[in-house]
C-alpha positions as CSV (number, residue, x, y, z in Angstrom):
1,X,-6.9,-18.4,-59.3
2,X,-7.5,-14.7,-58.5
3,X,-5.4,-12.3,-60.6
4,X,-5.1,-8.6,-60.8
5,X,-3.8,-6.9,-64.0
6,X,-2.6,-3.5,-64.7
7,X,-2.8,-3.0,-68.5
8,X,-1.1,0.4,-68.6
9,X,2.4,-0.9,-68.9
10,X,4.0,-0.3,-72.3
11,X,5.5,-3.8,-72.4
12,X,2.3,-5.6,-71.8
13,X,0.1,-6.3,-68.8
14,X,1.4,-6.9,-65.4
15,X,-0.3,-9.8,-63.7
16,X,-0.4,-10.5,-60.0
17,X,-1.3,-14.1,-59.1
18,X,-2.7,-15.2,-55.8
19,X,0.8,-15.5,-54.1
20,X,1.7,-12.0,-55.2
21,X,-1.7,-10.6,-54.3
22,X,-1.4,-11.9,-50.8
23,X,2.0,-10.2,-50.5
24,X,0.5,-6.8,-51.0
25,X,0.5,-4.5,-48.1
26,X,1.8,-4.7,-44.6
27,X,0.6,-3.9,-41.1
28,X,2.8,-3.1,-38.2
29,X,5.7,-4.6,-40.2
30,X,3.8,-7.9,-40.9
31,X,2.8,-9.2,-44.4
32,X,-0.8,-10.2,-45.2
33,X,-0.1,-13.9,-45.6
34,X,0.9,-14.4,-42.0
35,X,-2.0,-12.3,-40.7
36,X,-4.6,-14.0,-42.8
37,X,-3.3,-17.4,-42.3
38,X,-3.7,-16.8,-38.5
39,X,-7.2,-15.6,-39.1
40,X,-8.1,-18.5,-41.3
41,X,-6.7,-21.0,-38.8
42,X,-8.6,-19.5,-36.0
43,X,-11.9,-19.3,-38.0
44,X,-12.5,-23.0,-37.2
45,X,-12.1,-22.4,-33.5
46,X,-14.7,-19.8,-32.9
47,X,-17.5,-21.9,-31.6
48,X,-16.0,-21.3,-28.1
49,X,-15.9,-17.6,-28.7
50,X,-18.9,-15.7,-27.3
51,X,-18.5,-12.8,-29.7
52,X,-17.9,-10.4,-26.9
53,X,-15.4,-7.6,-26.7
54,X,-13.1,-6.2,-24.0
55,X,-12.2,-2.5,-23.6
56,X,-9.2,-2.2,-21.3
57,X,-8.8,1.4,-20.1
58,X,-5.2,1.5,-18.9
59,X,-4.6,4.3,-16.5
60,X,-0.8,4.2,-17.0
61,X,1.3,5.4,-14.1
62,X,-0.6,4.2,-11.0
63,X,-4.0,5.7,-10.2
64,X,-4.6,6.3,-6.5
65,X,-7.0,3.9,-4.9
66,X,-8.2,6.4,-2.2
67,X,-9.2,9.0,-4.8
68,X,-10.7,6.6,-7.2
69,X,-13.0,3.8,-5.9
70,X,-12.0,3.1,-2.3
71,X,-12.0,6.3,-0.2
72,X,-11.7,6.0,3.5
73,X,-14.1,8.1,5.6
74,X,-12.9,7.6,9.2
75,X,-9.1,8.2,8.9
76,X,-6.7,11.2,9.4
77,X,-6.8,13.9,6.8
78,X,-3.6,12.9,5.2
79,X,-5.2,9.5,4.5
80,X,-8.5,10.8,3.2
81,X,-9.3,11.6,-0.4
82,X,-7.9,15.0,-1.2
83,X,-10.8,15.4,-3.7
84,X,-13.5,14.5,-1.3
85,X,-15.9,11.6,-1.4
86,X,-19.3,11.0,-3.0
87,X,-21.9,8.4,-2.2
88,X,-22.8,6.1,-5.1
89,X,-26.1,4.6,-6.2
90,X,-25.1,1.4,-4.4
91,X,-25.8,1.6,-0.7
92,X,-22.6,1.8,1.4
93,X,-20.3,2.3,-1.6
94,X,-18.4,5.6,-1.9
95,X,-16.2,6.9,-4.7
96,X,-13.6,9.7,-4.8
97,X,-15.0,13.2,-5.3
98,X,-14.1,13.5,-9.0
99,X,-16.4,10.7,-10.0
100,X,-20.0,12.0,-9.6
101,X,-21.2,10.6,-12.9
102,X,-19.8,7.1,-12.3
103,X,-21.3,7.3,-8.8
104,X,-24.7,7.7,-10.3
105,X,-24.0,4.6,-12.5
106,X,-22.5,2.4,-9.8
107,X,-25.4,-0.1,-10.2
108,X,-23.8,-0.9,-13.6
109,X,-20.3,-1.2,-12.1
110,X,-18.3,-3.6,-10.0
111,X,-15.3,-2.4,-7.9
112,X,-12.7,-4.9,-6.7
113,X,-11.2,-3.4,-3.5
114,X,-8.8,-6.3,-2.8
115,X,-7.0,-6.3,-6.1
116,X,-3.2,-5.8,-6.3
117,X,-0.5,-6.2,-8.9
118,X,2.1,-6.5,-6.1
119,X,4.6,-4.5,-8.2
120,X,5.3,-0.9,-7.5
121,X,8.0,-0.3,-10.1
122,X,6.0,0.9,-13.2
123,X,6.4,-2.7,-14.4
124,X,3.4,-2.9,-16.8
125,X,3.9,-6.6,-17.8
126,X,2.0,-8.2,-14.8
127,X,-1.2,-6.2,-15.4
128,X,-1.1,-6.3,-19.2
129,X,-0.4,-10.0,-19.4
130,X,-2.1,-11.4,-16.3
131,X,1.4,-12.9,-15.6
132,X,0.8,-15.4,-18.4
133,X,4.1,-17.3,-19.2
134,X,3.9,-16.2,-22.9
135,X,4.3,-12.5,-21.7
136,X,1.7,-11.6,-24.3
137,X,-0.7,-8.8,-23.6
138,X,-4.3,-10.0,-22.9
139,X,-5.3,-8.6,-26.3
140,X,-2.8,-10.8,-28.1
141,X,-4.0,-13.9,-26.2
142,X,-7.6,-13.1,-27.3
143,X,-6.5,-12.5,-30.9
144,X,-4.6,-15.8,-30.8
145,X,-8.0,-17.5,-30.2
146,X,-10.2,-15.4,-32.4
147,X,-7.9,-14.8,-35.3
148,X,-5.8,-11.7,-36.0
149,X,-8.6,-10.0,-38.0
150,X,-12.3,-10.0,-37.9
151,X,-13.6,-12.2,-40.8
152,X,-16.3,-9.8,-41.9
153,X,-14.9,-6.3,-41.3
154,X,-11.1,-6.9,-41.5
155,X,-10.7,-5.0,-38.2
156,X,-7.6,-6.1,-36.1
157,X,-8.9,-8.1,-33.2
158,X,-6.1,-6.6,-30.9
159,X,-6.1,-2.8,-31.2
160,X,-4.5,-0.1,-29.0
161,X,-5.9,3.5,-29.0
162,X,-3.8,6.5,-28.0
163,X,-4.6,10.2,-28.4
164,X,-3.0,10.3,-31.9
165,X,-5.7,8.0,-33.1
166,X,-8.2,10.9,-32.5
167,X,-5.9,13.8,-33.6
168,X,-3.3,12.4,-36.1
169,X,-1.3,15.7,-36.2
170,X,-1.0,15.8,-32.4
171,X,2.6,16.2,-31.2
172,X,2.8,15.1,-27.5
173,X,6.5,15.3,-27.0
174,X,8.8,12.6,-25.6
175,X,8.4,11.6,-22.0
176,X,10.6,9.1,-20.2
177,X,10.7,5.6,-21.5
178,X,8.0,4.6,-19.0
179,X,5.3,6.6,-20.8
180,X,6.8,7.0,-24.3
181,X,5.2,5.7,-27.4
182,X,7.9,3.0,-28.1
183,X,7.0,1.5,-24.7
184,X,3.3,1.4,-25.5
185,X,4.0,-0.3,-28.8
186,X,6.3,-2.8,-27.1
187,X,4.4,-3.6,-23.9
188,X,0.7,-2.6,-24.3
189,X,0.5,-4.1,-27.8
190,X,3.0,-6.9,-27.2
191,X,2.5,-10.5,-28.3
192,X,5.3,-12.2,-26.3
193,X,6.0,-15.7,-27.5
194,X,2.7,-16.0,-29.3
195,X,4.3,-14.3,-32.4
196,X,4.3,-11.0,-34.1
197,X,1.1,-11.8,-36.0
198,X,-0.9,-11.1,-32.8
199,X,0.9,-7.8,-32.0
200,X,-1.6,-5.1,-31.4
201,X,-2.4,-2.5,-34.0
202,X,-1.5,0.9,-32.5
203,X,-3.1,3.8,-34.5
204,X,-0.2,6.2,-34.2
205,X,-1.5,9.1,-36.4
206,X,0.8,8.6,-39.4
207,X,-1.3,9.3,-42.6
208,X,0.0,6.2,-44.4
209,X,-0.9,3.8,-41.7
210,X,-4.5,3.3,-42.5
211,X,-3.5,3.3,-46.2
212,X,-1.7,0.0,-45.5
213,X,-5.0,-1.5,-44.7
214,X,-6.4,-0.5,-48.1
215,X,-3.5,-1.1,-50.4
216,X,0.2,-0.4,-50.7
217,X,2.2,-1.3,-53.7
218,X,5.7,-0.5,-55.0
219,X,5.7,2.4,-57.4
220,X,7.2,0.3,-60.2
221,X,4.2,-2.0,-60.1
222,X,1.3,0.5,-60.1
223,X,1.7,4.2,-60.7
224,X,-1.9,5.1,-59.7
225,X,-2.9,3.3,-56.5
226,X,-6.4,4.8,-56.6
227,X,-7.0,3.6,-60.1
228,X,-6.1,0.0,-59.0
229,X,-8.5,0.4,-56.1
230,X,-11.2,1.3,-58.6
231,X,-10.4,-1.8,-60.6
232,X,-10.4,-4.0,-57.4
233,X,-13.7,-2.5,-56.4
234,X,-15.3,-3.5,-59.7
235,X,-13.8,-6.9,-59.3
236,X,-15.3,-7.1,-55.8
237,X,-18.8,-6.3,-57.2
238,X,-18.4,-9.0,-59.9
239,X,-17.3,-11.6,-57.3
240,X,-20.2,-10.8,-55.0
241,X,-22.6,-11.1,-57.9
242,X,-21.2,-14.3,-59.4
243,X,-19.7,-16.0,-56.3
244,X,-16.6,-16.6,-58.4
245,X,-14.4,-16.9,-55.3
246,X,-15.1,-20.4,-54.0
247,X,-15.0,-21.6,-50.4
248,X,-11.6,-23.1,-51.2
249,X,-10.4,-19.6,-51.9
250,X,-11.5,-18.1,-48.6
251,X,-8.1,-16.6,-47.8
252,X,-8.3,-14.8,-51.1
253,X,-11.6,-13.3,-50.2
254,X,-10.4,-12.3,-46.8
255,X,-7.4,-10.6,-48.3
256,X,-9.8,-8.8,-50.6
257,X,-12.0,-7.6,-47.8
258,X,-8.9,-6.5,-45.8
259,X,-7.5,-4.5,-48.8
260,X,-10.8,-2.9,-49.7
261,X,-12.5,-2.3,-46.4
262,X,-9.7,-2.0,-44.0
263,X,-10.2,-0.3,-40.6
264,X,-10.5,3.3,-41.8
265,X,-14.2,3.4,-41.2
266,X,-13.9,2.4,-37.6
267,X,-11.5,5.2,-37.0
268,X,-13.5,7.8,-38.8
269,X,-15.5,9.9,-36.3
270,X,-17.0,12.0,-39.0
271,X,-19.4,9.0,-39.5
272,X,-20.8,9.6,-36.0
273,X,-23.8,11.7,-35.2
274,X,-22.4,15.1,-34.0
275,X,-24.6,14.8,-30.9
276,X,-22.9,11.6,-30.0
277,X,-19.4,13.1,-30.5
278,X,-20.4,16.1,-28.3
279,X,-21.6,13.7,-25.6
280,X,-18.3,11.9,-25.4
281,X,-16.1,15.0,-25.9
282,X,-13.8,15.8,-23.0
283,X,-11.7,18.6,-24.7
284,X,-13.5,21.3,-22.8
285,X,-12.5,19.9,-19.4
286,X,-9.0,21.2,-19.4
287,X,-6.5,22.7,-21.8
288,X,-3.9,20.0,-22.4
289,X,-1.4,22.6,-23.8
290,X,-1.2,24.1,-20.3
291,X,0.5,20.9,-19.1
292,X,2.9,20.6,-22.1
293,X,6.2,22.3,-22.6
294,X,5.7,26.1,-22.7
295,X,2.3,25.7,-20.9
296,X,1.5,27.5,-17.6
297,X,1.3,24.3,-15.7
298,X,4.4,22.6,-17.2
299,X,6.7,21.6,-14.4
300,X,10.4,22.2,-14.0
301,X,12.8,21.2,-11.2
302,X,15.4,23.9,-11.4
303,X,16.4,23.9,-15.0
304,X,15.3,20.3,-15.6
305,X,12.1,19.7,-17.6
306,X,9.8,17.2,-15.9
307,X,8.6,15.6,-19.0
308,X,6.3,12.8,-17.9
309,X,3.2,14.9,-18.2
310,X,3.9,15.4,-22.0
311,X,1.4,12.7,-22.9
312,X,-1.5,14.2,-21.0
313,X,-4.3,14.9,-23.4
314,X,-8.0,15.9,-23.2
315,X,-9.0,13.5,-25.9
316,X,-10.1,10.5,-23.8
317,X,-13.8,10.9,-24.6
318,X,-13.2,10.5,-28.3
319,X,-10.8,7.7,-27.7
320,X,-13.6,5.8,-25.8
321,X,-15.9,6.6,-28.7
322,X,-13.4,5.0,-31.1
323,X,-13.3,2.0,-28.8
324,X,-17.1,1.6,-29.1
325,X,-16.8,1.9,-32.9
326,X,-14.2,-0.8,-32.9
327,X,-16.3,-3.1,-30.7
328,X,-19.2,-2.6,-33.1
329,X,-16.9,-3.6,-36.0
330,X,-16.1,-6.8,-34.2
331,X,-12.8,-6.1,-32.5
332,X,-12.2,-8.5,-29.6
333,X,-9.8,-6.5,-27.5
334,X,-9.3,-2.7,-27.4
335,X,-6.8,-1.1,-25.1
336,X,-7.2,2.6,-24.5
337,X,-4.0,4.1,-22.9
338,X,-4.4,7.2,-20.7
339,X,-1.1,8.7,-19.4
340,X,0.4,9.7,-17.0
341,X,-1.2,8.9,-13.6
342,X,2.1,9.2,-11.8
343,X,1.0,11.8,-9.2
344,X,4.2,12.2,-7.1
345,X,3.7,15.9,-6.5
346,X,5.5,19.1,-7.6
347,X,9.1,18.9,-6.7
348,X,9.2,15.3,-7.9
349,X,8.6,14.5,-11.5
350,X,4.8,15.0,-12.0
351,X,1.9,17.0,-10.6
352,X,0.4,15.8,-7.4
353,X,-2.9,14.1,-6.7
354,X,-5.1,17.3,-6.5
355,X,-4.0,18.5,-10.0
356,X,-4.0,14.9,-11.4
357,X,-7.5,13.9,-10.2
358,X,-9.0,17.3,-11.2
359,X,-7.8,16.8,-14.7
360,X,-7.4,13.2,-15.6
361,X,-9.8,11.9,-13.0
362,X,-12.6,14.3,-14.1
363,X,-12.0,13.3,-17.7
364,X,-12.3,9.5,-16.9
365,X,-15.6,10.2,-15.1
366,X,-17.0,12.0,-18.1
367,X,-15.7,9.7,-20.8
368,X,-16.6,6.4,-19.1
369,X,-20.1,7.7,-18.2
370,X,-20.7,8.6,-21.9
371,X,-19.3,5.1,-22.9
372,X,-21.6,3.2,-20.5
373,X,-24.7,5.2,-21.5
374,X,-23.9,4.7,-25.2
375,X,-23.5,1.0,-24.8
376,X,-26.7,0.7,-22.8
377,X,-28.7,2.7,-25.4
378,X,-27.4,0.5,-28.2
379,X,-28.1,-2.7,-26.3
380,X,-24.4,-3.6,-26.2
381,X,-23.8,-3.5,-22.4
382,X,-23.6,-7.3,-22.1
383,X,-21.5,-7.6,-25.2
384,X,-18.6,-5.4,-24.0
385,X,-16.6,-5.8,-20.8
386,X,-15.0,-2.6,-19.6
387,X,-11.9,-2.9,-17.4
388,X,-10.3,0.1,-15.7
389,X,-7.0,-0.3,-13.9
390,X,-3.3,0.6,-13.8
391,X,0.0,-1.1,-13.2
392,X,-0.1,-0.3,-9.5
393,X,-1.7,2.1,-7.0
394,X,-0.4,5.0,-4.9
395,X,0.8,5.2,-1.3
396,X,-2.3,5.8,0.9
397,X,-0.9,8.7,2.8
398,X,-0.1,12.1,1.2
399,X,3.6,12.7,1.9
400,X,4.5,15.1,-1.0
401,X,3.6,18.6,-2.1
402,X,0.2,19.0,-3.7
403,X,-1.0,15.8,-1.9
404,X,1.4,13.8,-4.0
405,X,1.9,10.1,-3.4
406,X,4.4,7.5,-4.3
407,X,4.4,4.1,-5.9
408,X,2.4,1.4,-4.2
409,X,2.0,-2.2,-5.5
410,X,0.1,-3.7,-2.5
411,X,-3.3,-2.4,-3.7
412,X,-4.4,-1.4,-7.2
413,X,-7.7,0.2,-8.3
414,X,-9.9,-2.1,-10.4
415,X,-13.3,-1.3,-11.9
416,X,-15.3,-3.4,-14.3
417,X,-18.6,-2.9,-16.2
418,X,-20.8,-4.9,-18.5
419,X,-19.8,-8.1,-20.2
420,X,-22.9,-9.9,-18.8
421,X,-21.2,-10.1,-15.4
422,X,-22.7,-9.3,-12.0
423,X,-22.6,-5.6,-11.5
424,X,-23.7,-3.2,-8.7
425,X,-21.2,-4.5,-6.1
426,X,-18.0,-3.8,-4.3
427,X,-16.0,-7.0,-4.2
428,X,-13.6,-7.5,-1.3
429,X,-12.2,-4.8,1.0
430,X,-8.9,-3.2,1.8
431,X,-7.6,-2.5,5.3
432,X,-8.5,0.6,7.3
433,X,-6.0,2.9,5.5
434,X,-6.3,1.4,2.0
435,X,-2.8,-0.1,2.1
436,X,-3.5,-3.7,1.3
437,X,-6.3,-6.3,0.9
438,X,-8.2,-7.2,4.0
439,X,-10.1,-10.0,2.3
440,X,-9.4,-12.6,-0.3
441,X,-6.7,-11.0,-2.6
442,X,-7.0,-10.9,-6.3
443,X,-4.2,-10.3,-8.8
444,X,-3.5,-9.9,-12.5
445,X,-3.8,-13.7,-13.1
446,X,-7.4,-13.5,-11.8
447,X,-8.2,-10.6,-14.0
448,X,-6.8,-12.5,-17.0
449,X,-9.0,-15.5,-16.1
450,X,-12.0,-13.1,-15.8
451,X,-11.4,-11.7,-19.2
452,X,-11.0,-15.1,-20.8
453,X,-14.1,-16.6,-19.1
454,X,-16.1,-13.6,-20.3
455,X,-14.9,-14.0,-23.9
456,X,-14.8,-17.8,-24.2
457,X,-17.2,-20.6,-23.2
458,X,-15.3,-22.4,-20.5
459,X,-17.8,-25.3,-20.5
460,X,-17.1,-26.0,-24.1
461,X,-13.4,-25.7,-23.7
462,X,-13.5,-28.3,-20.8
463,X,-15.2,-30.8,-23.1
464,X,-13.0,-29.9,-26.1
465,X,-9.8,-28.1,-25.2
466,X,-8.7,-28.2,-28.9
467,X,-11.4,-25.5,-29.6
468,X,-8.8,-22.9,-28.6
469,X,-5.0,-22.6,-29.1
470,X,-3.2,-24.6,-26.4
471,X,-1.9,-21.5,-24.5
472,X,-5.4,-19.9,-24.3
473,X,-7.2,-23.2,-23.6
474,X,-4.9,-23.9,-20.7
475,X,-5.4,-20.4,-19.3
476,X,-9.1,-20.8,-19.5
477,X,-9.1,-24.2,-17.8
478,X,-6.5,-23.4,-15.1
479,X,-7.4,-19.8,-14.4
480,X,-9.4,-18.6,-11.4
481,X,-11.6,-15.7,-12.3
482,X,-12.9,-13.2,-9.8
483,X,-15.7,-15.5,-8.6
484,X,-18.1,-12.8,-7.4
485,X,-18.5,-11.5,-11.0
486,X,-20.0,-14.8,-12.2
């Protein structure tokens, strides 16, 4: 039995047995026993897991299909991209004018032009869950199959990155519930009926959050937390040397790894080459303070503050770098949230398309290009599937000030890269004005199937469905992925 003793107490040593040790710490309100039990249970199921990762860049708010990856060239001006068009490296495929870097990398991308969530109400659940009946985010479904934590590194297999993960002291204000942090924690990180153990870890910037991965004990048990860590570190070295923790005590070893290693390293950008950080950095592209309260571009409607731009940040590049670091550490599913792409136009409740695309669109172009190049240079392109989409698109014609557009569920931008899938293509097509699919339509359920078929071996699951949890196994076997990618 593994015990940890603090001999500084005046009335004799305090001994923690295995049960107490596994109670130490909490993550997202969950105790270690549940988390590690889920990981241990899933460890036997991993021969269907391909050891691939997904990075889901969620353009929250509804990115415009015309200005992103499906511009129309022979249409009236109010239907054309207000940021121009640029020819990509793939013959006959054009992108919106704010994506010159992605246009040059289009041979490593696949655009789906007949994709739609069919929900224009800022309802994030369809795109995040693939309309799975569990109402669990895709990341939670993957964690259900891989285990809540990576067996070697202790990294949560379902992680959500927001700007505060890069700049913990960042104060972004409180937008409406649609874009607020509570909604992100509930929906983007949600686990639905799969259980709270698979809820995503949202790095929210609080200084004690990463400490929970290392150790957190009541004050009356251990006065000096860091001295205990030193003792545990010595014990770890002895265990590694002697092999004292047997195979039958694997949960104890996993708890040990989780407590001692944690995820702090994956979130520590100081460990990166400064040249790599500079390559990803998007902070020079615009001053985010200009769009926050008191800034020169902050919007008002009369005396009313239009607060939905309060979560705009220029930190996306470093967020994508964190995503790459997490993938390297074995994280199965990373969601990067970029808000708010709700480009109604001044006089409504957000800036319009011109302002939005020349800030957030330009930033995506730079950050994603850096991410793709970094993966390619590290030989990781086939190991990581990048998905870029939103909960809906925008109306194809510009009706509002500043080329603003309104909610549109009948067509939604979708771009993918890597994962070992077939790239360098535009899949499907929209109608002449970019209003709806004009070829076989694809929806969130097809995206979910695509993700699951990328991460898990469908052939093995057909032969032995018990390799995966029932909900995931059924989704793999019944789902219809986007066939042109395979």
